[in-house]
N, C-alpha and C positions, 0 to 999 in steps of 0.2 A: 504494500500500500504506500503510495507516495503522496506528497503534499500538493504538488501541482500536476494537474491532468492535461493541460494544454499541450499543443504540439511544441517541439523543441524550438521552433522559430519564435515562439512567444514566451518562452520560459522566463527570460530576463525581465521583461515588462511585468509578467505575472508575479514574479518574485518581489519586485519592487512595490507592487500594489499590495501584496499580501503580508510581507514581512517588514519589520518584526511583528509577531503576532500580538494582538491586543492583550495587555497584561491581565485584564479581567478574565479573558477566555481561557487562560492557562493557570489561573491562580489556585485552583483546587484539584485535589485528587478525589476520585469517587470509587466506591466498591463496585466490582462487577457482580451482577446477580448470579446466585447459585454457584459461587466459587468458594464459599466458606467450608472448611473441613475441621474435624476434631483436632484441636491442638494448633490450629492456624487461624489467622484472620482471613477475611476475603482477599482476593487479589485486587489491587488498586491500579488504576490507570489515570492519566490526566483527563480532566473533564472535557478537554478539547477533542479527544479521540477515544471514546469509550468502546468503540467497535473493533479497534485494532491499532497496532503500533505504527507510527510513521517512521519509516526507516531511510527515506531518501527524499530529496526535493522534487525529483522527476525520475522516471524509470531509466532515463539515459544517463543520469548522474549517480552511478552506483559504485564508483571508485574515486580515490583521491586524485588519480590522474585525470579522470573525466571532469571532476570539479574544478581542478586548476585550469585545464584547457578551456573549459567553458568560461571561467572568469577572465582568463587571459584575453579573450576576444574583446572585452570591454575595458581592459586595464593595461594593455601593452605599453602605452605611452606614459603611464603613471610611475612615480617613484616607488621602488620596491624596498631595497635594503640601504640603510644609511649608517655610516660610521663617522666618527669625529676625527678631524685632522689633528695630528699631533704637531704642535708648534715648536720652534727652535728652543724656547725657554722651558719646554717640558709640559706646558699646559696644553689644553685641548681647545680647538676652535669650533667652527661650525660643522654641521653634518654634511657629508658629501654622499651623493646618491647614485645608484645605478637603477635603471628602469626595468620594467618587466620583460621588455624585448631582450635586454642584455642577460637577465637572469635565465630566461628560457633557453637562449643560445648556449650559455655557459653550462646549464644543466645537461644538455645533449652532448656537448663536447666532453664534459667530465665523465659521464657514463661511458661514452665511446672510448675514451682514453683508458678507463679502468679495464674494460674488456681487452684492449690492446696489450696492456702491460701484463695482464694475467695470462692471456693465451700465448704470448711470446716470451714468457719468463724462463730464464735459464735454470731456475731452481724448481721448476714444475716437476712433479712426480706422477706416478700412476695411482695415487690415492683416490679414493672415491670422491673426495671433495674436489681435487684437481681435475678429475674427469668431468666434473659438472660445471666448470667455469667458462666453457665456450659460449659464445653468443648464439642463442637459439630462439628465433622469433616465434616458434610454436610452443615454447615452454612458458607456462604461466605460474608455475609454482615449483617448490622444492629446489630453489636456487641455492647457491652458496650464500653465506652470511657475511655482509660487509659491516665492519665495525667503525663507529664514529667516536672520537675521544677529544674533546676540547671544551672550552668555555663558549658562551654565546657569541656568535659571530656569523656573518653571511655565509662563510664556507660550511658551517655546520648545516644550515638549512639547504644549501645547494646539494650537499651530500644526501640529505633526506629526500629532496626532490628528484635527484638522479636515480636513486634506488626505486622510487615510486614509478617513474616513467619507464623503467626497464625491467620491472617485475623482479627486482632483487630484494630479498629479505635483509633487513638491517638490524643491528643492535647498537647500543651505546654504552660506553664506559664513563664513569665520573669519579672525581677524586675521592669522595667519601667511601667508595667501595673498598679502597685499599688494594695493595698489590696481590694479595692472596686471592681475593674474590675476582679481580681482573684476570688473573691467570686462569682461574677456574672457568670463567666465561669464555675466554679464548680457546681453551682446551675443549670445552663442551660443545661449542658451536663449530669448531674447526675452521674458524674464520681465516681465509687466505689473505685478507687485505684490511688494513686499518688506515683511515683518514684521520689525521690528528694535528694538533698544534705542535710546533717544533720542540717545545720543552718536554713533550711526552715521549719523543722518539727513543732516546737512550734507555729510558725505563722499559719501554716495550721490547727493545732488543735484549735487554738483560733478562726479561721474563722468559723470552724464548730460549736464551742461553741456559737458564736454570731448569727449564722444563724438558721432559722427554715426551711430551704429548702435544707440542706446538709446531710440529714439522710442516703443517699446512700453511702457516703464516709465511708468505714469500714476498709481500709488497707492503711498504709503508709509504703513505703520501702525506707530505707536510703541507699544512695550510699556509705556512709562512715560506718565504723564499729561502732557498738553500744556495748560499754563495760564500766564497771565502774559504780559507784553509781549515777552519774548525768544522765547517759543514762537509768538506772533502774527507776529513777524518771520520766523520759520522757515517758517511756513505761507505767507507772502507770497513768500519765496525759492523755495519749492517751486512755487507757482503760476506764478511767472515762467518756470519751466522745465517747464511743462505737467505738473505733478504735484499731485494732491490729497493732503493730509496729514491723517491722523486718528490717534486713539489707540485702544487696545483698548476702553476704556469706551464710546466712541462707536460703534465697529463692532459691539460686542456688543449695544448697545441697538437699533441699526438691524436687526440680525439677529433680535432678540426681537420687534420690531414687524413684520418681514417674514420669517416663518419658512419655511424650505424643508426638505423631508424629505431624509435622507441618500441618497446614491447609492452603494449597496454595491458595492465593486469585485469583480472576478473574480481568480482566481489569476494571470491573465496581465496584469492592469493594472499599468502602470509605477508603482511606489510612489515611488521616489526616484532622483535622479541624484547620486551622491557624487563630487565632484571631488577627485582625488588626484594630486599631482605625481609620485609614484612615483620612478623613476630615469631617466625618458626625457623629453627635450624641455623647453622653457622654460615652456610653458603646461600646466596640469593636464588630465588626461583625466577624462571623466565616466563613471563606472561606473553602468550602468543596472541597477537591482535591482527585480524584480517582487515582487508579493505572494507568489508561490510561493517565490522565493528567501528572502524574509524569514521566512515561516512555517517553512520547512525549517531555517533558521538558529536559530529559537527552539526548535524541537523538540530540537535539540542541548542547549539550556539546560534545558528542561523535564526531559529525561531524567536530568540530573545534580543538579538543585537544586529541584525543585518542592515548595514548602512554602507553600500558600495561607494567607493570614491570619497568617503568622508571619514575614514578611520585611520588613525595614526597610533601605532602601538610601540611601547618601550619593552624590549625583551631583556629582562635581567634575571628572572627566575631560571633555575637550571633547565636548559633545553633537553637534557636527558631524562627529565622527569615528565610524567604524562600531562600534568597541568599546563606547563609551558609548551610542551609539544603540541597539544591541542590548540593553544593560542596561536602558535606560529603557523600551523597548517590552515587554520581558519583565516588568518591574516593573508597568506599568499593566495588562497582560493577566492577571496573577495577583492583582491587588489589593494590591500592596505599598505600604507607606508610603515615599515618596521625599522625602528632605530635600535642600535645595539650599544651596550655600555662601553665606556672608556677603560674600565678595569673591573676586576672581580669585587672590589671593595664596596661595601654598602655606603661608605662615607662620600662617594662621588655620585651617588644615585640622584640626589636632588639637583646637582649641577647639570647632569645629563638631561633631566626632566625639564629644567628651565630652558635649555637650548632646544630640545626636541619639541616640546609642547604637545604631548600625546593627548588624544581624546578619551582614551580609556586606560586605566591603570590597573593591571592585575597584580595582586600582592598576596602575602600570607600574613597570618596574625602577628607573628614576631615583628615584621616590618611595620604593620599597621599600628602596633603599640608604640613603636619608636616615633612614628609620625604623630601619634596622639600626644606624646610627651613634648615633642618639638612645638606643636601648635599651642599647647597649654603654656609653655614657657614664654611664648610671645603674645599671649592674650590674657586668659583669666588668672595666670600666675605671673604676669609681668611685674618687673620691679617698679614700673611707673604707675602710680595710683590711678591716674586718669585713663590710661590704656586698659588697666585691669577693670576699671569701672564700666567703661563703654562696651567692652567685649563681653563682660559678664552679663550685662543687660541684653545684648544682641543674641548671644548664644542661648541664654535662658529662654528668650522669647521664641527662637526657632525650635528649641526642644519642645516647647509647649505646642506649637503649631504642628510639628511633625508627628507628635504623639496622638493627635486627634484621629479617631477611627475613620477610615475611608476605604472604599473599594477601588478608588482610582489611584494608580501608581504615579502620582504627580507630587511635586514639591510645593507645599503651600507657600504663597507669596507673603512678603512683608515689605511694604513700600519703602521704608527707610533702611532697615537692617540688611536686606538683601544686597543693597549697593555696598554697604560697609564690608560684609562678609565676602562678596565677590571680589572686591578690591584686595582684601587680605589674601584670598586664594591666588590671585594674580601675582602678588608680591612673593608668595611662597614658590612661584614657578609653576603653579598648577592651573593657570588661567584657562587653558583649553580643555581641561579634564571635565568630562560630563558625567562620568560614572567610575566608581572604584569597585573592583570585584575582589573578594577574598575567599580563600579555601585552604584545603590541605590539612587543617587541624582546627579544633574549636577556638572560637574567638569570643571574648567578653562582649555581651550585648551592649554594655555601657560604652565600650570603645566605638562600636558602630554608631550608637546614638550621638556621641559627641562629635565624631568626625563628620557625620552627615550634617549636623547643625553648624559646626564651626566653618566648614568649607562650603556649605550650601550646595552639596552635590549628593547624588544617590550613591548608596553603598549596598552592594548585593553580596549575600553570603551563600556560598555553594558547598556541595558535598559530593564527593566522588572517590574513585580509586583507580589504580592502574588497571585493574581487571574490568572496569566499566568504561575504559577510554575516557578518563577524567569525569567531568560532572554529569550527574543525572538528576540532581536536586538543586534548586536555586531559588532564593527568596527574591521578592520584588525589591527594587532598589530604594523605594520610598515606603516600604512596609512600616506601618506605625508601631508594630511589635517586632523588633529585630531579633527576638529570641528564636525565630523559626529559620529553617533552611529551605523552606518552600515545599511546593508539591512535586511529585514525581514528574519528570519530563515526558515529552511526547514519544520518545523512542525506547522506553523501557517500562516494565511493570514490576510491582513489588507486592510482597505480603510479609507478615510477621509470624514467626514460629514461637510458640509458647516456650518459656524457660522456667519451669515450675520451681527449680532450686533457687531461683532469684526472685520468685513471686511475680514474674512477668507473664501476663496472659493476654490473650486476644479479647477477654471479657472484662478487662480492668475498667473501673468506673470512669476514669479520666480519658479513656480511649485505649485502643489496643497498644500493648507493649510486648516486646520480644526481640528475637534475632531477626534482622532485616535480610530478606531473601530477594534476589533480583533475577529477572529473566528478560530476554530479548536479544536482538541481533547486536546491540551495543556491547553486550557482555562478552568477555574473552572466550576462546574456544578450548584452550588447554594450557597447562604448564609444560614448557619445552622439555621433552625427554623425561617427563616425570608423571607417569600414568597414575601412581599412587596418590600424589597430591591433587591431580585432576579429579580422580574419582571421589575424593573426600570433599571436593568443593561443589559438587552437583548432586541434587537429590533426584528422585525418580521422575520428577516433573521438569527437570532442567533448570 
């Protein structure tokens, strides 16, 4: 079942007319009749779609590749990825941009170059993985696994897009995994190639040197230029350990000289394996997410925030984690401008935001709490009595207005204080921000109330997991009671299972309580090479 039924020629106009969905229409979940069982609540769906889940925007838009190619038709000339220029004094200047035409061309060149250096690699063996690295336009699944390892930068997203367009399954490493878990992932996946930032290269070579199960790793591609004697020694170190070392420029030139057509995936193609430690075991589990899961997850975002040509995002949450991964994929599919951070340090975040002026800010409770403290120090806790007085009055009044019950997801106006608070938000560098989204862990409702009032913007609180391709629950941005994480989205359904030992039941007086169970195409298919954990995660009804 898809959201838009018109012909493909009219999809874009139909989407602009229909999206984002009216907040009232998706504000509640309803029980599906005759689905209640002993020990379980009824199955709940969003009130917008009680008869079935909405899994795609249109039947033709059933993969991430199809979504991007569709959006590209309307966004090719628009800015895509922006990075700040580093000035001679070490500070950072304005954002410099590449457009979507450039991104699409680089995507194809990068993937073509990857196939070239794998197929023509002097260290290639007769292993099962290496037999499977040839370019094959008829293969839609069971590819080799390409690994990405860096902080947030355009090259990370280019790697993601290249694997999408050529039906290559990818995975990602990140610093907090540590060397043992990283080695485990490379061994388990048999990944023959890693695309990474330069500072990761020596560590990766050392991992292969120490392991007797990483023979499949034969290519490392640096996202930074390799030049000079130190990098020449790095290439020699790589070759000593049967690895060929390239940089992006070299790979893209090889791809440009040896072009290959994309291999469009199907909805069942394995898009990515997200390794997450969760709460069990010493080694991370690999969550297998197909294009069907990813597209269903993005439908959740389209339904709430679709504004093509008017969205600018700041990508600073870890790209390897599913929350930011979904943000980035949504951004490239709608033609958003995506700005990247100058460094990994949270201390430079506001400086980037002032320069970039994003329209939406996606964050996590830890960062939101720091923002709250910063705002308070400049307003209601200011050392200047008159500043403290005026902002206390303004914020108190906005808190009262925003706490009034309403079915409309709108910000109640105040003729005087709105101007004062909007001016403050602009001085903070957040003048273009229309909405702040938070998720990944619980957040204090009082923090949401305060930021919403002090900055005079909407704050939406979501809930999701790696296994659900990020969010499936999300509150309204001007919800008068911010203690909620909202109703189930349009692309998943849920129910609660009784937990008698905790006195949680579906018959509780205040409403059903219990273990949250999810179902739908948005949900992951399996844990990678872990049938036991997979079986434990699904009941008889899926």
